[in-house]
N, C-alpha and C positions, 0 to 999 in steps of 0.2 A: 384552884389547882395550880401548883407551881410548874414552871417549865421543866425544872429538874425532875420532878416526880413523873411527868409525862415521858421524858426522855429515858428515864430508868426503866419504865414499864416496856417501852418499845425496844430498848436495847436488849432486854432479856429474851426476846423472841428470836429464834433462828431465822435466817434469811436465805438459806440455801435450799436446794431440793432435798427431799427425804426419800431415798431409794435403797431398798434392801437393808434398811436399818442404819444407813450412813447418811450424813449430811454432806452434800457435794455441790459444787458449782455447776452451772449449766455448761453443756459441752462447748458452746461457743463463747462462754465467759460473759455473755450479755446479762444486763440487769434491767429491772423494771421498777420505776419509782412508784411509791405508794403515797397518795395525796390525802391531806386533811381537807375534807370538803367545806369546813367552816372557814378556812383561810386560803385554800387553793395552793398551799405550800407542801412540798414533799417532806414526809416524816421518816421514810426509810426506803431502802432499795432492796429488792429481792431478786433471786435468780430468775432469768427469763428462759424457760425450758425450750428445747428443740425437739424435733421428731425423734432424734437419736435418744434423747433422754426418756421420751415416752416409751420407746422400745425397751430400754433398759429397765424401766419400771415394770413393764409387763413381764419381762424375763424374771425379775425378782419375785413377782407375785406368783407366776406359774411354777417357779422352782420349789416353792414351799406349799403349794395348794394341797397336794395329797397328804402331806404331813399334818397341815392345819385342819383338814377335814376330819381326821381321826383323832384330833386333840380332844381330851376329855371335856365334855360339855360343861361340867362343873368348873373346870379351870378356865375355860373361855369366859364363863360368867363372872368368875372372880376377878379376872383382868378388867372386865367392864366395870365391876363394882369399885375396884381401886381407882380407875379413871374417873368415875363419878365422884368419889371422895376427894380426889385431887382437884377436880374442877370446882367443887364446892369450897374447898379450903383456899383456893386461889381466885375466888370470884371477883374480888376487887380489882386485881391486876388485869385479869382477862377482860373485865368490863371496860376498864380504862382504854386498853388497846383497841377494843371494838369501837368505842366512841371516837377515838382519834382517827380511825381509818374509815368509818362509815358515817359518823355524824350524829347518830341518835343520842338523846340525853342520857347521862350516866345512869340514872335510875332505870331507864328502859334497857340499857345494856346489861345491868345486873339482873333484871328480870329475865332477859334472854339466856344468860348463863345458867340461871336456875332451871329454866325450861329445857335448855340443851342438855344439861346434865341428867335431867329426868329420863331422857331416852336411854342413856347408858344404864341407869338403875333398872328401868323397865325391862330392857332386853337382857340384862344380866340374869334376871329371873326367868326369862323366856328360853334361855339357852338350854335349860334342863327339861323343857317341856315340849320338845320336838317329838311327836308321837306318830306312830303308824296304826295299822289296823290288822286284825286277824279274824277271819270268819270262815264259816262253812259254805262251800259253793251251794247254790240253790238245788242242784241235783244230788247233793250229798256225797258226791264221788271224791271231790278234792277239797283243798283249802285255798282261800284267797288271802294273800298277804300284801299289804302296802307299807312302804317305808318312805321316809322323807330324807333326802340327801342334799348337801350344798350344791348350788347350781354351778359354782366354779368361780374363776377370776372375774371380778366386776370392775366396771369403770363408772365413776360417779362425778357428775358436774354440778357444782353448787353455785347459787347466786350471791349477790353482794348484800341483799337487804337483811338477811338473817345469817351472818357468816359463820356462826357457831352451831345454831340449832339445825340448819339445813344440812350440816355435816354429820352431826351425831345421830340424826334420825335415819341416815343411810349407813354410817359406820357401825352403829349399834347392832342392827339386825344382821348385817353382813358378818361381823365377828361372832355373834351368837350362833349363826347358822353354820359357821365353818368355812366362810368364803374369804379369799384374799381380795385385795382391792387396790385400785389406783384412784385417787381423788384429785380433781382439778377445781380449786376455788376460783371465784371471779377475780379478774385482775385488779379490781378496785379494792378488794378486801382480802388479801392473802394472809395477813398476819394472824388473824384469829385461827385459821386452819393450821398454820405452822405451829402456833402455840399448842394446839390440840394434839398434833403429832408428837410433840415433845412430851406431853403428858402421857400418851399411850406408850411411848418408849420407856419412860420411867416407871410405868405401871407393869412392865414386863411383857408387853406384846412381842411375840417373836419377830425377828427381822424378816422383812419382806411381806408380812401380812398386810400392812398399811403402807402405801407409798403416796407421796404428795408431790404434785407437779404444779408449780406456779408459772404463769406465763402470760404474755400479751396477746398471743394468737391461739384461741381455743381450737380453731379449725385445724391448724397445722399440728397441734399436739394430738387432737382426737383422731385424725384420719388414720395414722398407722395402728392405733389401738382398735378402732372399730372394724378395720379391714383385716385384722389378724384373727384367724380361726380359733386361736387359743382363748380369746375373750369370750365369755358366755353371757354376760349381762351388762346392760347399759341403763343407768338411772340418771335422770336429769330433772332439775328444778329451774325453771326460767320461763322465758316468753314462749307463746304458742308458735310463732313463725320459726324460731330456732328448734323447738321441739319437733315440729313437722319435718324439718330437714334431717334431724338426727334419726327419726324413725325411718325415713327413706334410706339413709345410709346404712342403718342397722339391718335392713331387710335382706341384704345380700348374704349376711351370715346368719340370718334367722335368730338374732340375739333376743334373749328375754329382755323386755324393756318395761320400765315404769316411768311415767311422765307426769310431773306435777307442773302444770302450765299456767297460763294467764287466767285472770278472773274479771268479772264485772258484777260484783255482788250487789243485789238489790236489798234495800232495807225497808221493810214494809211496816207502816204504823197504821193500825186500824182505829176507828173512832172511839172504841171502847178501851183502848190501851191506857195504861198508867203513863201519862205524857211525860212526867218528870223522870220516871224510870227509863222511858224510851229515849229521852234526851241524853241521860247518863250513858246508856248503852251505845247511843250514836257516837258520842265522844270517843268511847273506847274503840268501836268498830271503825271509825274514820281516822282517828288521830294516832292510833298505835303505830309506832315506827314511822311517824311523820306522814302517814298515809301511804308509805312505800311498802305495801304488803299485798300479796295476791288475795288475801282475805279481807282487805279493806273495803268497807261499804263504799261503793262507787256512785250510787244514785239512791236518793231517798224518795220513795213513793209513799205519800201520806194522804190519808183520807181528807177530802176537801174541807170538811167541817173543822178540822184541827190543824191543817197544813200551815196556815199563817202563824198560829201560836207556836207550833213546833219549830218553824224556821227561826222565829225571833228568839226563842229560848236557846236554840242551838247556837245561833250567832253570838248571843251573850256569853255562852260558855267558851266558845272558841276565841272570842275577843279577849278573854281574861288570860289566855295562855301565853306565857312569856317565850319569846323567840330569841334564840342566841346560840352560842357555842355550847355543845353538849356538856362540857366540863364545868360550866358556870352554874352557880347556885340558883335553884328554883327554875331553871330553864325547862320548859315542857316541849318545845318544838325546835329541833335542830335544823341543819341545812339539808337540802336534797343532795343526792349523791354526787352530781356533777352538773356542769352548765347545760349539757344536752337535756337532762331530765328537767331542770328548772325551766328551760325554754319551751319544752313540750307542754308542761303544765300551763305556762303563760299563754301558749297558743290555743289550748283548749278553752281556757277561760275567756280569751278574746273572742273566740268563735261563738261562745254562748252569749256573751254580752252584745255582740253584733246582732244576734237573733232576738234580743229583747230581754235577756236575763238581767236581774238587778242584784248587785252585791249588797248584802246586808252587813258584811264585815269583810275586811281584807280586799282581795281582788287582784293582787299583783306581786311581783318579786321585789325584794329589798335592794336598795343600792349599796355599794360597798363590796368588801371582800366576802368570799364565800357564796354559797348557792342557796340563799334563803328565800322562802316564799311565805307570805303571810297567810295564816289560817283564813279560809274563805268560805262563806255560805252564800249561795246564789238562790234567789227566788224567781218566780215567773220564768222558769226555764222552758224554752221551746222544745217540743218533742223531737225535733230534728237536729238538736244540738249534738255535736260530735262527742262531748263528754258523757252522754248517756249511752253511747255505743262503744266508746274506746276506754281502755283502762287508764285512769288518771294517774295513779301512782304519785299522789301528792296530797297536800292538806286542803282539798277543795270538796265541798259538799253541795251538790245541786239538789234542790227540793222541787218535786213535781207532784201535783195532786192526782187523786183518783176518786171515782164516784161509786164504785161497787167492788165487791170481793172478786168477782170474775175479771173485772178490769185490772185490778191490782195484780192478780196472778198472771194475766196475759202480759202485762207490762214487765213483770219480773222475769218471765220466761222469754221475752223478746230479745234474745242475745245468743250469739254462738257459744258463749261460755256457760259453764255450769259448775263452778267450784263451791260457792257457799251463798246462802241467803240468810237474812235476819228477819224475824217476824215478832211484832209486838201486838198482843191481844190478850184480853182477860177471859175470852170465851173459849173454853176448852174444846168444844166441838169444832169451832172455827180453826183453832190451832191445828188440830189433827187434819182437817180438810186441806188447809193451806200447805202444811208440811208435806202431805202426800202428793200434792199436785205440782210442787215446785221442782223444776228440772235441775237439781243441784246434788252434789255428792254429800253436802253437809248443810245443816240448818241450825242457826242460833235462835232458839225460842225464848224470848224475853231475856236474852243476854247478848252482850256485844262481843263475846269472844268464844271461839269454838276449839281453839288449839289445846290439845291435851295428849301427852305421850301415851296414855292408855287407851286412846281412841283412834280409829282409822281415819287418817287425813287423806283426802283426795277428791277429785271431781269427775264430771261426766262431760260429754260433748267436747268442745275445743279446750276444755280445762284439763284434759288428759285422762290417764287411766292408771290403775294400780293404787295401792294404799300404803301409807307410811304411818307407823305407830300402831298401838293396840295389838291384840293377838294376831290380827291380819297381817301386820307389817313384816313379820319374819317369813311368811309364806312367799313373799316376793323373792326371797333368796334361796328357796328350796325347790327341788324337783321331786315329783312323786314317782316312785318305782313300784310296779305291781309284779308280784311273784305268784305264779299259779303252781300249786304243789299237789302232786298226786298222792293218794293215800293207799 
C-alpha cells in the first residue's frame, strides 16, 4: 500500500464537528491528533469539541426531533438503505481509513465494514415494522391500544475497537425508530465515524438528525448532555467502570440507558469435541480484531484429557500468523491500539508466568515502532492468575484444564462478567445443558463468532444490559404508550 494511497483516503474524510448538518470547527479552535498505532505517528487532526459544542449538538437534535419522529417510516428506511449501499460501494476506502487509525489488518477492516453496513440494511427493513396492539379489555367494556413511539434525542458513545460497527448498530435503530442523536466516537478512532456522517449526509438524512462530536475529553463533552432534561436516552459501548459511572450520572434524569460493557468470555472444549474444529473456532474467537474485542475468548477451559493437545495445536496456529502493519500483505495480526494497552497485556502475561504459566508461543511485546504484541498461548496457567479474571484485550490465550462438566460450568461462570461464552461439544444433550447453565447473554455453540446484525447482541451481570441488533434492537429506541378507550 503506497503512502499516497493512504494519504488520499485519509484526506477524503472530514475532520470538523458535524452539527445540524454543517461541518464546523470546535468552539475553541482546538484539534486532536489521530495516531497510526503501527507507527505511533499522527495521520490526521480532528476538531476537539468543547461543552459548548455539545450543547449546540443537542440543540440541533432537539430542534428537529418532532419533525423526524413523524417522518414516514418508509423514507427513514430508504435513507438507511442508501447509506448501506454507499458503505458497500466505498468499502475499500473506509476499510483503509479504519486500518490506519485502529491498526487491524485490512482484511479485518473490510469485514467490519460489511458487518457495519449490515446493521443499516437490517434496520432499514425494521423501520416499517414498528407495530402496536389493539384488543378488547377483559371485561368487554373498552378497548386496549398500545403504540410505540420514538424515545427522543439520544446520546451514543462508541469505542475504538470497532469504530464503524459500534456506530451503525446504534445509529441504524435510532434512525429507524425516529430518534435524533449525538454520537461521540473514541478519541483514538474518530475518522471512521466522521466518514460515516458524510455518507449519511449524502444519503439525504435531514440536518440535525445525526450529530458527531469528536474530542479528547469524553467527560467534559458528556456532562452537559447527560444533565440536560431534553436528552432522553444514553447508549454506551465500552468498559464496565466507565459504564457504571455513566449509569450513575444518567440516574438524575432517569434516562433510558443501554450498556454494552466488558467481557471475560470462557471458551469451553469438552473431551468429545471435534478438536480441530475447536482450534479453528478458538483462533477466530481469540484473534479477531487482534483480541481487542469484548467478545474475544479470554480464557480457554479444556477437558484435561485433551488440554495439552488443544494448547499445542492452538499455539501452532497462532505461531503461523504474520504480525505487522495492517496494510501490509498477508498480515494477520496488527498492533494494539496504544502503548497503554500493550503494557497492560504484557503485565497480565508477566503475572501469569510469575505464577508458573508456560508460553508455548509468543509471550511478549515486539521491539521497535508501533504497539505490537506477539500472539501468545499459555499452558499450566494458575487459577489465581489475573488474566483469568481480567479482560485481556490482546492476542493472549491462557489454557486451563477441567475434570468434569460441572467444574467447567462453574469455572466459566466464576466472573462478574456475562457477555458471551463459547462451547465445543458433539453431545447435543450436553450442549443444551451447558448453554442453559451459562450466565451469559450470548453463546457460540461449536462456532467462534456470534456477532450478527439480525441477532440481539448484549450481556448480563457486569457486561451490561439492553440489546443491539435483531428485532429486539429497535425497541431500545421506542417507548410504549397505552391508550384505554371507552366504547
